[in-house]
Structures are given as structure tokens and as C-alpha cells.
C-alpha positions in Angstrom: 0.0 0.0 0.0 1.6 3.3 -1.0 2.9 5.6 1.7 0.9 8.5 0.5 -2.3 6.8 1.6 -1.3 7.4 5.3 -1.1 11.0 6.5 -0.4 12.3 10.0 -2.1 15.4 11.4 -1.9 16.9 14.8 -4.8 17.8 17.2 -4.0 20.0 20.2 -6.9 19.0 22.5 -9.0 16.0 23.5 -12.2 17.7 22.6 -11.0 18.3 19.0 -10.5 14.6 18.4 -12.8 12.9 15.9 -15.0 10.1 17.2 -13.0 7.2 15.7 -9.8 8.6 17.4 -11.6 8.9 20.7 -12.7 5.3 20.4 -9.0 4.1 20.5 -8.5 5.6 23.9 -8.9 3.4 27.0 -6.9 0.4 25.8 -5.2 0.4 29.2 -5.6 2.4 32.5 -3.1 5.0 31.3 -4.7 5.8 28.0 -8.2 6.7 29.1 -9.7 10.1 28.3 -9.9 10.7 32.0 -6.2 10.0 32.5 -5.2 12.4 29.7 -7.6 15.1 30.9 -5.9 15.0 34.4 -2.5 15.0 32.7 -3.3 18.0 30.6 -5.0 19.9 33.5 -2.3 19.4 36.1 0.5 17.0 35.2 2.7 18.9 32.7 5.2 21.7 32.8 3.6 25.0 32.1 5.2 25.4 28.7 4.2 21.9 27.4 1.7 21.6 24.6 -0.3 18.5 23.9 0.0 17.0 20.4 -2.3 14.2 19.6 -1.0 12.9 16.3 -3.5 11.0 14.1 -2.3 8.6 11.4 -5.2 8.5 8.9 -5.9 6.7 5.6 -9.1 6.5 3.6 -10.9 8.8 6.0 -10.2 6.6 9.0 -8.0 7.0 12.0 -5.5 4.1 12.1 -3.5 5.2 15.1 -3.2 7.9 17.8 0.1 9.0 19.1 -0.4 11.1 22.3 2.6 13.4 22.2 3.8 16.7 23.6 5.9 19.7 22.5 8.2 21.1 25.1 11.1 23.5 24.6 11.3 22.7 20.9 11.4 19.0 21.5 8.7 16.4 20.7 8.1 13.4 22.9 5.5 11.0 24.3 2.8 12.6 26.4 4.1 10.9 29.5 5.0 12.3 32.9 6.6 11.0 36.1 3.1 9.6 37.0 2.8 7.6 33.8 3.3 3.8 34.3 2.5 2.8 30.7 2.5 4.6 27.3 2.0 3.1 23.9 0.6 4.1 20.5 -3.1 3.6 20.3 -3.6 1.4 17.3 -6.8 0.5 15.6 -7.6 -3.3 15.7 -6.7 -5.5 12.8 -3.9 -3.5 11.3 -1.5 -5.7 9.3 2.2 -5.4 9.2 2.3 -3.5 5.9 -0.1 -0.9 7.2 1.9 -0.6 10.5 5.1 -0.1 8.4 3.3 2.7 6.5 2.2 4.4 9.7 5.8 4.3 10.9 7.0 5.9 7.7 4.3 8.6 7.9 5.3 9.4 11.5 8.9 9.8 10.3 7.8 12.3 7.8 5.7 14.2 10.5 8.7 14.2 12.8 11.1 15.4 10.1 11.8 18.7 12.0 13.0 16.9 15.1 16.4 15.3 15.4 15.3 13.1 18.3 11.9 12.1 19.4 11.7 10.4 22.8 9.1 7.8 23.7 8.8 6.5 27.3 7.2 3.9 29.6 6.5 1.5 26.8 5.7 -2.2 27.2 8.1 -4.5 25.4 5.2 -6.7 24.2 2.9 -3.9 22.9 1.0 -5.3 19.9 2.1 -3.8 16.6 4.9 -1.8 18.1 7.8 -3.7 16.4 6.2 -3.3 13.0 5.6 0.4 13.6 9.2 0.9 14.7 10.3 -1.0 11.6 8.5 1.5 9.5 10.4 4.3 11.2 13.7 2.5 10.4 12.6 2.1 6.7 12.4 5.9 6.6 16.0 6.2 7.7 15.5 6.7 11.4 17.7 5.1 14.1 15.5 3.4 16.7 17.4 3.2 20.0 15.7 1.3 22.9 16.8 1.8 26.5 15.6 0.4 29.9 13.3 3.0 31.5 12.0 1.4 34.7 10.9 -1.9 36.2 7.3 -2.7 36.9 6.3 -5.3 39.6 3.0 -7.1 39.0 1.4 -10.5 39.5 -1.4 -12.5 38.0 -4.1 -13.1 40.7 -7.0 -14.4 38.6 -9.4 -16.6 40.5 -7.7 -15.9 43.9 -9.3 -14.8 47.1 -7.4 -13.1 49.9 -6.4 -16.3 51.7 -4.9 -17.8 48.6 -3.1 -14.6 47.8 -1.7 -14.1 51.3 -0.6 -17.7 51.5 1.7 -17.0 48.5 3.5 -14.1 50.2 6.8 -14.5 52.1 6.3 -16.0 55.6 7.6 -12.8 57.2 5.0 -10.6 55.5 2.2 -13.1 56.2 3.0 -13.0 59.9 3.5 -9.3 60.0 0.2 -8.5 58.2 -1.9 -10.7 60.5 -0.3 -9.2 63.6 -0.3 -5.6 62.4 -3.9 -5.6 61.2 -5.1 -7.1 64.5 -3.2 -4.5 66.5 -4.4 -1.5 64.3 -8.0 -2.7 64.4 -7.8 -2.5 68.2 -6.8 1.1 68.2 -9.4 3.7 69.3 -11.3 5.1 66.4 -10.0 2.7 63.8 -11.7 3.3 60.5 -11.1 2.1 56.9 -12.8 4.2 54.2 -12.9 3.3 50.5 -14.0 6.0 48.1 -15.0 5.0 44.6 -17.2 7.7 43.4 -17.9 11.4 44.0 -19.6 10.9 47.3 -17.2 11.7 50.1 -14.4 12.5 47.5 -13.6 16.0 48.7 -13.1 14.8 52.3 -11.0 11.9 51.1 -8.8 14.1 48.9 -8.2 16.4 51.9 -7.3 13.4 54.0 -4.9 12.1 51.3 -3.2 15.5 51.1 -2.9 15.8 54.9 -1.3 12.3 55.1 1.1 13.0 52.2 2.2 16.2 53.9 2.9 14.3 57.1 4.7 11.5 55.4 8.4 11.0 54.5 7.8 11.7 50.8 9.3 14.5 48.8 6.8 17.2 47.5 5.1 16.3 44.3 6.5 17.8 41.1 2.8 18.6 40.1 0.8 18.8 43.3 -2.5 19.2 41.5 -2.2 16.0 39.4 -3.3 13.3 41.9 -6.5 15.2 43.0 -7.3 15.9 39.4 -6.8 12.1 38.6 -9.0 11.1 41.6 -11.8 13.3 40.4 -11.5 12.0 36.8 -11.5 8.4 38.0 -14.4 9.0 40.4 -16.4 10.1 37.3 -15.6 7.0 35.2 -15.8 4.5 38.1 -12.2 3.5 38.2 -11.2 5.1 41.5 -10.3 3.1 44.6 -9.1 5.6 47.2 -8.4 4.0 50.6 -8.1 6.1 53.8 -7.1 4.6 57.1 -7.8 6.6 60.3 -7.1 6.2 64.0 -8.7 8.3 66.7 -10.4 10.3 64.1 -7.2 11.3 62.3 -6.2 9.9 58.9 -2.9 8.0 59.1 -2.5 6.3 55.7 -3.8 6.7 52.2 -3.5 4.7 48.9 -4.7 5.7 45.4 -5.5 2.7 43.2 -7.3 2.6 39.9 -9.1 -0.3 38.3 -9.3 -0.9 34.5 -11.3 -4.1 33.6 -9.7 -6.8 35.7 -6.4 -4.9 36.2 -5.7 -2.9 39.4 -2.7 -0.7 40.0 -1.6 1.4 43.0 -0.3 4.8 41.9 0.3 6.5 45.2 0.7 5.4 48.8 1.7 7.3 51.9 1.4 7.1 55.7 1.9 9.7 58.4 5.5 9.3 59.7 4.3 9.8 63.3 2.4 6.5 63.1 5.1 4.4 61.5 5.1 2.1 64.6 1.6 0.9 63.8 2.6 -0.1 60.2 -0.5 1.6 58.7 1.0 1.4 55.2 1.3 -2.4 55.3 -2.2 -2.8 56.8 -3.8 -0.6 54.3 -2.1 -2.4 51.4 -3.6 -5.6 52.7 -7.1 -4.2 53.1 -7.0 -2.7 49.6 -5.9 -5.9 48.0 -8.5 -7.9 50.0 -11.2 -5.6 48.7 -10.0 -5.7 45.1 -9.9 -9.5 45.1 -13.3 -9.9 46.7 -15.3 -7.1 45.0 -13.5 -6.2 41.7 -12.5 -9.8 40.9 -9.2 -8.5 39.6 -6.9 -10.7 37.5 -3.7 -8.7 37.8 -2.2 -6.5 40.5 0.3 -3.8 39.6 2.7 -1.7 41.7 3.6 0.8 39.1 7.0 2.5 38.5 10.2 1.3 40.1 12.0 -1.5 41.8 11.3 -0.5 45.4 12.1 -3.5 47.6 8.7 -3.7 49.3 6.9 -4.2 46.0 8.6 -7.5 45.5 6.8 -8.9 48.6 3.4 -8.0 47.3 3.9 -8.8 43.6 6.3 -11.5 42.4 6.8 -10.8 38.7 8.9 -8.1 37.1 8.7 -6.6 33.6 10.8 -4.0 32.0 9.3 -0.8 30.7 11.3 0.6 27.7 12.1 4.0 26.3 12.8 4.5 22.7 14.8 7.3 21.0 13.8 7.9 17.4 16.8 9.7 15.9 17.4 11.2 12.4 21.1 10.8 12.0 21.3 13.6 9.5 19.8 16.3 11.8 21.7 18.4 14.3 21.8 17.0 17.8 20.9 13.5 16.8 24.5 12.3 16.5 25.2 13.2 20.1 22.1 11.3 21.3 23.2 8.2 19.3 26.7 8.4 20.8 25.4 8.7 24.3 23.1 5.8 23.8 25.9 3.7 22.4 28.2 4.6 25.4 25.3 3.7 27.8 24.9 0.3 26.2 28.6 -0.5 26.4 28.6 0.5 30.1 25.5 -1.6 30.8 27.0 -4.7 29.1 30.2 -4.1 31.0 28.4 -3.9 34.3 26.4 -7.1 33.6 29.7 -8.8 32.7 31.4 -7.9 36.0 28.3 -8.8 38.0 28.3 -12.2 36.3 32.0 -12.7 36.9 31.7 -11.7 40.6 28.8 -14.1 41.0 30.9 -16.9 39.5 34.0 -16.1 41.5 
């Protein structure tokens, strides 16, 4: 199919998207209209501009690339809160059409030496063919490890089955800590899923976060904006734990189909001895298994040690640099990537040798 049958145009707002483009959103929890509304409202640097790039042919939208312009650069519409980003592809696209989309994107990106894509799943359907199209147009496609993601399949499990699969130390601690916390005066566990009680829950969340060990948010308005968006579409699971009338722990989870992921968790440092974070994690997972019948649990970005006790499987999220070797600045990006790959391979070699020694 000739390349000129696929064209890319750019739309600056969600409301300006045609209906067939909007229909491609929501393929995962991080590509819903609500997620992107919250991102545009409160999750981006002030100078960033949204750029929803539509690959079209024959009057139909074949793919949507949620992108952003910032300081003259073009990149994925991803933020420090994004746990997954991928092209939104229409179903049923064959390899030839995906190649053509990649070539059309290369033409649309011709003014940018390097385009950065982030938080991508290694097994994203159609991704390899789309990237192959970019290569056919002369672009260098350079993949790099972005962050680890801990998750676990929990299909068909109840709380007892799930808990039995945890490390013995965690099982014992959760049972003991939950019993002790429930015995505290004024113990309360509140789960907010819709707009009822949401304002109070957001205020409690922000009070807990301010009293926690965590650094200030880069975009303080994003989590409240996301909570309100998720409350409207039914995906919100906001848990608040209180003792003696005061909130001590909070967790923000979202549900998408049978997937559930925790995006934010915090507890008041003054109550560390009661282990409210551990207890609330257990209560949230128990609810998600019993009421939402989830099939996968996800602990988001990063390899924090505690996540490996609650979720036993790790997958790598990838970044991709799409570089035009003939444009200014791209050569340096290609060189830096090559140096990074050499260093990574050297580090892996020495780790292997040290293990064998």
C-alpha cells in the first residue's frame, strides 16, 4: 500500500479529536480520556503543549500517538506519573499498514532530530512493526531500559490464597499488624470509589502526604485531578485509614477491567510504629480481590524493595529514541546511547564474573 495513503495530522486538545480517534483511547488504564484530561490539566510543565498525532488513511484514524511539544522537542505525552504509554492502534492493522504508519510518522517528525518515547511495554501489539516503518524511513530506533514494573497474576484468587503465596515474614506481619491496628481507638477504613465523600478523602490524602516521609510532588494538582476524573468513570479506589479520628494512611488505586494498580501510597510518619501502610495495602488488595475480581495486581513504576513482597513478577518498561542521524543534535544522542549500552554490558559482565568467582 503506497505511503501517500497514510497521513499524519496533529490535534491539540482531546475535545477536538474525531469520534474514531476517541474510540481508540482506554486500551489500558493510562490511555483513558480521564487519564489524559488529568495529565493536561495538572500533570505537565507550564510550557508543554499537547499534540495528539493522528495517522489516517481512507478517511479513518488508524493510530493515535499522544505526544507533547516542550522547549522545541517532541516526545511522548508521558509524565513521572505515567506507568504505561503506547501508540493507540486500531484493531486489525496488518504489518504492511503498520510499516506505512511508521514511515508517515517519520515524515511528520522530520523537523525533530530526536523524538523520545517512554514507559513502553516490550510486548505492545504492533509496536515492532511500527518501529520497523520508522527504520525504513531512515530513522535510528534506539531502545533503553526505562523502569521496572512489579506485578502479579491473581486471577481466581481470594485473599487467603493470595496471602498464602506471600513470604512468611510478610504473612505473619500483616496478620499481627492488622489485628493491632483494628484494636486502636477510632480505627476506620474508608474506601471512596465515586464522587460521594471524595472532597473529604482528597483532603485526608493530602494531609497524610504532607505528614509522610515523601518529597513534595512535582505537580501537586495531578493526583487530586486524577482522583476526580477516576471517580467520574468509576475506576477510582481511594483508601483512607484513620485512628482516633485522624487519617494516618492513604492509597490511590485505579481499576481498569480486571487490572488494578496502585499509583500513590503514603502514611503519616508519626504513626510508623503501627505499620499503617502495610495494613492498608492488605485491606485494599483484599477488597480488590473480593469485590472487583481483579486478575492482575500492579505496583507501578520502580523497583522498590517492598513491592517484591506484594507482587512476584517483574517486567521492563522501555524507552525509545527515534533519531534522524542527519539532523543536528541526533548524532550526540546516538553516541550517548551507544556509550550507555557499552557501560551496561560491562556492568552485567562484571556482575556475572563476581557471582561466578
